[in-house]
N, C-alpha and C positions, 0 to 999 in steps of 0.2 A: 110149507112146501107140500104139494099134493102127493099122494101115494105113487102115482105114475112117475113123477120126477124122482122120488126117492128110490123106486125100483130101477130106474135107468142108471142112477148113480151107483147103486149097489152092484149092478152087473158089470161095472167098469173095473179094469185092473187098478191096483192101488194108486199108482202115480197119476193116471188119467182121472180117477175119482177125486184125488186131492186137488188137482188143478181145476177140474170142472166145478167142484164145490166152491173154491175161491172165486172163480169167475162168476158163478151163480150169485154169490153173496154181493159182489161188486155190482152186478147188473141189477139186482133187486134194489140196491140203494141208489143207483144212478138213473134208473128209468122211472119217471113219475108214474105213480098209481099202477104199478105193474104187478103181475103175478106170473109165475113160471108154470108152463104146461108142457105136455108132450104134443108136438105137432110135427108131421112128416117123420115121425119116429125118433126125433131128437128134442132137446130142450129148447123151447121157444119162450119169448117174453112178450106179453101183450103190451101194446101201446096204442092208445086211442082206438080200442076195439079191433086192432089188427095185430099181427105178430111179425114185426119187421126184423127181429134180432134173434139169432139162434146160436147155440153152442153144442158141440158134439165131441165124443171121444172116439178115437181110432187106435189101431195097433201101435203106431209109432208117433202119434201126435194128438193134439186136440185142435178143434177147428172153431172158427167164428164164421157164420154164414149171414150175409147181409146184402148180397148183390154185387154186381160188377163195379158200380160206382164207389162202393165202400172200399173195395180192394185198391182202386186207383187212389183214393184219398188217403187210405191207410199208409200207402208208400210215402206220402208226403210227411206223415207223422213219424213213422218208423221206417227209414229208407231201406233197411235190410230185411224187412218182414217178408215172409214167403206167401205169395198170392198165387193160387192155382185156380184159374177160371173165376168163379164167383166166391171162392172160399179162401179164408186166411188160415194158413196152417201154422201152428205153434209147436215147436219142438219141445219134447218133454223135459229136456235139460236146459231150455232157454225160455221159461215162461215170461209172459208180459208182466211188467210192474203194474200195480194198481193204477197209477197215473196214466200209463199207456193204455190200459184197458178202458179207463174212464174216457180218455180222449177218443178212442175208437167208438165207444158207445155214443158219445155226444155227436160225433160225426155221422153215425148211422141215423140218429134221430133228426139231425139237420137235413140229411138227404130225404128222409121220409117226409118231413114238414115241407121242404122245398117242392116236392113232387105232389103235394096235396094228398099224401097217403098212397100214392101209386107205386112208388119204388121203395 
């Protein structure tokens, strides 16, 4: 993990840091040939030389960023998931399971591949 990502995590409150670390570890194992970086001020994961998947910490939740299509498809995977615009918000007291997060990541990569890397 690069120093910028470590610094981002270190700056988070304890609960957000714990969840983001877990999410980071799952993303690293679920996204082929990835590395985590700071992009747009949050943690992003490279895939095919682009950064289509992001996670971030906020005061009352952690978020997944991956575009409007991801939010729409995530609702099919987890019907009660909270989607605000292009962001999936995860309550600190109701984190995603590893299987749910892997399903969302796989969905994001499908969207990316379907669009030829444009979405």
